[in-house]
C-alpha positions in Angstrom: -16.8 -15.6 47.1 -19.6 -13.4 45.9 -17.1 -11.0 44.3 -15.0 -13.9 42.8 -18.1 -15.4 41.2 -19.1 -12.1 39.6 -15.4 -11.7 38.3 -15.6 -15.1 36.8 -18.9 -14.4 35.2 -17.5 -11.1 33.7 -14.6 -13.1 32.3 -16.6 -15.8 30.8 -18.7 -13.2 29.1 -15.7 -11.5 27.6 -14.2 -14.7 26.5 -17.2 -15.5 24.6 -16.8 -12.4 22.5 -20.2 -10.8 23.6 -18.5 -7.6 24.6 -16.9 -6.8 21.2 -18.3 -3.7 19.6 -18.9 -4.6 15.9 -18.2 -0.9 15.0 -14.7 -0.8 16.4 -11.9 -1.0 13.6 -9.4 -3.6 14.0 -6.4 -2.3 12.2 -3.5 -4.6 11.4 0.1 -3.3 11.5 2.0 -4.9 8.6 5.4 -3.7 9.7 6.5 -4.9 13.1 9.1 -2.1 13.5 11.9 -4.7 14.2 12.8 -6.4 10.9 11.4 -7.2 7.5 9.7 -10.4 8.3 6.7 -11.0 6.2 7.9 -8.9 3.2 9.3 -9.8 -0.1 11.8 -7.6 -2.0 12.3 -7.2 -5.7 14.7 -4.8 -7.2 15.0 -4.2 -11.0 18.0 -6.5 -12.3 18.2 -8.6 -9.0 16.6 -11.9 -8.1 13.7 -12.1 -5.7 14.7 -11.1 -2.2 18.2 -10.0 -3.3 18.1 -6.8 -1.2 21.0 -5.2 -2.8 23.0 -2.9 -0.5 20.2 -3.2 2.2 18.2 -0.8 0.0 15.3 -1.7 2.4 16.2 -1.7 6.0 14.8 -1.1 9.4 16.2 1.5 11.9 14.8 3.3 14.9 11.5 1.3 14.5 11.0 2.5 11.0 11.2 1.0 7.4 13.5 3.0 5.4 15.4 3.0 2.0 19.0 4.0 1.3 21.4 4.0 -1.5 24.8 3.9 0.0 26.0 0.8 -2.1 24.8 2.4 -5.5 27.6 4.1 -7.4 24.9 5.1 -9.8 21.2 4.4 -9.7 20.7 3.0 -13.1 16.9 2.5 -12.9 17.3 0.0 -10.2 13.6 0.6 -9.0 12.7 -1.6 -6.0 9.6 -2.7 -4.4 8.9 -4.3 -1.0 5.7 -6.5 -0.9 3.7 -7.7 2.1 3.1 -11.3 2.0 -0.7 -11.4 2.0 -3.4 -10.6 -0.8 -6.1 -8.0 0.0 -9.3 -7.2 -2.0 -11.3 -4.8 0.1 -9.4 -2.6 2.7 -8.1 0.7 3.9 -4.3 1.2 3.8 -2.9 3.9 6.2 0.7 5.2 5.9 2.8 7.7 7.7 6.0 8.8 5.6 8.5 11.3 5.0 11.4 12.0 2.5 15.0 12.8 3.9 18.3 13.4 2.6 19.5 13.5 -1.0 18.5 11.6 -4.1 20.9 8.7 -5.3 23.3 9.8 -8.0 21.9 9.1 -11.4 18.3 8.9 -10.2 15.7 10.4 -12.7 14.7 14.0 -12.1 11.1 13.0 -11.7 12.0 10.5 -9.0 13.3 13.2 -6.5 11.2 12.9 -3.5 9.1 10.3 -5.1 7.8 6.9 -3.8 4.5 5.1 -3.8 2.3 2.5 -2.4 1.3 -0.2 -5.1 -2.3 -1.3 -4.7 -3.7 -4.6 -6.3 -0.1 -5.4 -7.1 1.2 -8.5 -8.8 3.2 -10.7 -6.7 7.0 -10.1 -6.0 7.7 -13.6 -7.3 5.7 -13.1 -10.6 7.9 -10.1 -11.6 10.7 -10.6 -14.2 14.2 -10.2 -13.1 14.4 -6.9 -15.2 11.0 -5.6 -14.6 10.8 -2.1 -13.7 7.6 -1.8 -11.7 4.9 -4.3 -10.7 1.7 -4.3 -12.6 -0.5 -2.4 -10.1 -2.3 0.7 -9.3 0.2 3.2 -7.8 -0.8 5.7 -5.1 2.2 8.1 -5.7 3.8 9.9 -2.9 5.7 12.9 -3.5 7.5 15.5 -1.5 7.9 19.3 -2.4 11.0 20.7 -3.6 10.7 23.8 -1.4 9.3 26.1 -4.2 6.8 24.7 -6.5 3.4 23.0 -6.0 3.6 19.3 -6.0 0.6 17.4 -4.6 0.9 14.0 -3.2 -1.3 10.8 -3.1 -1.7 11.0 -6.9 -2.6 8.1 -9.3 -0.1 6.3 -11.7 -1.0 3.2 -13.7 2.0 0.9 -14.5 0.2 -1.8 -16.7 -3.2 -0.8 -15.6 -6.1 1.6 -16.3 -8.9 3.1 -14.3 -12.1 5.2 -15.0 -12.4 8.9 -14.1 -16.1 9.5 -13.7 -17.3 7.6 -16.9 -14.3 7.9 -18.9 -11.4 5.4 -19.3 -8.2 7.2 -18.1 -5.4 6.5 -20.5 -2.6 8.9 -19.5 0.0 7.5 -17.0 -0.4 9.8 -14.1 -2.9 12.3 -12.7 -2.4 14.7 -9.8 -4.6 14.7 -6.7 -6.0 17.8 -5.1 -3.8 17.7 -2.1 -1.5 20.5 -0.9 2.2 20.3 -1.3 4.3 19.1 1.7 7.8 20.6 1.6 10.8 19.4 3.7 11.2 16.3 5.8 7.9 16.6 7.5 5.7 13.5 8.2 2.6 13.1 6.1 -0.5 10.9 6.9 -2.0 9.2 3.8 -4.8 6.5 3.5 -6.3 4.7 0.7 -9.7 3.1 0.4 -9.8 0.0 -1.9 -13.0 -1.7 -2.8 -12.1 -4.5 -5.0 -12.5 -3.6 -8.7 -15.2 -0.9 -7.9 -13.9 2.1 -6.1 -10.6 3.4 -4.9 -10.3 6.8 -2.9 -7.2 8.7 -1.8 -6.8 10.8 1.5 -4.2 12.9 2.8 -4.3 14.2 6.4 -8.0 13.0 6.6 -9.1 14.9 3.4 -10.2 13.2 0.2 -8.0 14.3 -2.6 -8.8 11.7 -5.5 -11.2 9.2 -6.3 -11.6 6.6 -9.4 -13.3 3.4 -10.4 -13.1 0.2 -12.2 -9.3 -0.6 -11.8 -8.3 -2.9 -14.5 -5.3 -4.3 -16.6 -4.4 -2.2 -19.5 -2.1 0.7 -20.8 1.6 0.6 -20.8 4.3 2.1 -18.6 5.7 -1.2 -17.4 8.6 -3.1 -18.9 10.2 -6.5 -18.5 7.1 -8.2 -17.4 5.5 -11.5 -18.3 2.9 -10.5 -21.0 0.7 -13.4 -20.2 -0.2 -11.8 -16.8 -1.4 -8.6 -18.2 -4.8 -9.3 -19.9 -6.0 -5.9 -20.8 -9.5 -5.0 -19.8 -9.7 -7.6 -17.3 -11.0 -6.1 -13.7 -8.3 -5.8 -11.1 -10.0 -6.9 -8.0 -7.3 -7.9 -5.5 -3.6 -8.1 -5.1 -0.5 -7.4 -3.0 0.5 -4.1 -1.3 4.0 -3.0 -2.1 6.1 0.2 -1.2 8.7 1.7 -3.4 12.4 2.6 -3.5 12.7 5.0 -6.3 16.1 6.6 -5.8 15.2 9.0 -3.0 15.3 8.1 0.7 12.0 7.5 2.2 10.9 6.4 5.8 7.8 4.8 6.8 6.8 4.8 10.4 3.3 3.4 10.0 1.9 0.9 7.6 -1.5 -0.4 8.6 -4.4 -2.2 6.9 -8.1 -2.5 8.0 -9.4 -5.5 6.1 -12.9 -4.7 4.9 -13.6 -8.4 3.9 -15.0 -10.6 6.6 -18.0 -12.0 8.4 -21.1 -10.1 7.8 -23.5 -12.4 9.7 -24.6 -10.4 12.8 -25.1 -13.7 14.9 -21.3 -14.5 14.6 -18.7 -13.5 17.2 -16.5 -11.8 14.6 -19.1 -9.8 12.8 -18.1 -6.2 11.9 -20.6 -3.7 10.8 -18.0 -1.9 8.6 -17.1 -4.9 6.5 -17.8 -4.2 2.7 -17.4 -7.8 1.4 -18.8 -11.0 3.0 -16.6 -14.0 3.7 -18.6 -16.6 5.3 -15.7 -18.9 5.6 -14.1 -16.9 8.4 -17.3 -16.6 10.6 -17.0 -17.8 14.3 -20.0 -18.8 16.2 
């Protein structure tokens, strides 16, 4: 009976949340490894959630893209969007490029994909819109010969600051090494609202910039009323690209950095960057 009482006491202590270490990161997997539940698909020229030719599909526990049904690519850029909005977070991906590029895919799109940060929603995109207004963390694979860094920055309908200067070109390369072949690559992105974004590859910081905002060009077919140049871009959706070369994702995880910062709450976490009192549990 004494041991049973001790066990009950321990279980009650645990159930009250007193054992939770506020420094332990609680990562959320956005992809269940079984299907595409929780994701919306938008392919240029097609209606919302018309997944033409199963461009996005699941196989062997991985999210993949394929182009078997494409006689010619014809700029049918696609994106798959997770259902929730995030503002302050870390995104962790493990990806690799495989096979051959779809016939008619642009030369620059060979071994090219991306993670769109602070993206507009899939349902707000025009039927013939090429890319979502977003901050693109560009993912590139090597061609076997030339240097081609990954985790770069591109800005479809957006702009950022590099140091104290507004960055107006479309893309800028990171300082990462080149990853040739079909090897898996680990990339991570720290996104802090409209203040700071940092890119990491295999644990090393390779790019940083600040003040993401609407602006610039490099996006077509969109609703112009959604693009108010100069307005801070503080939150949005996460989407992944199909850009004419087969790509596989075996990990898509988010660490939400917005939550309860009251140390007396059961769900307080010391790593939260932005406070949300509405989620506090006592």
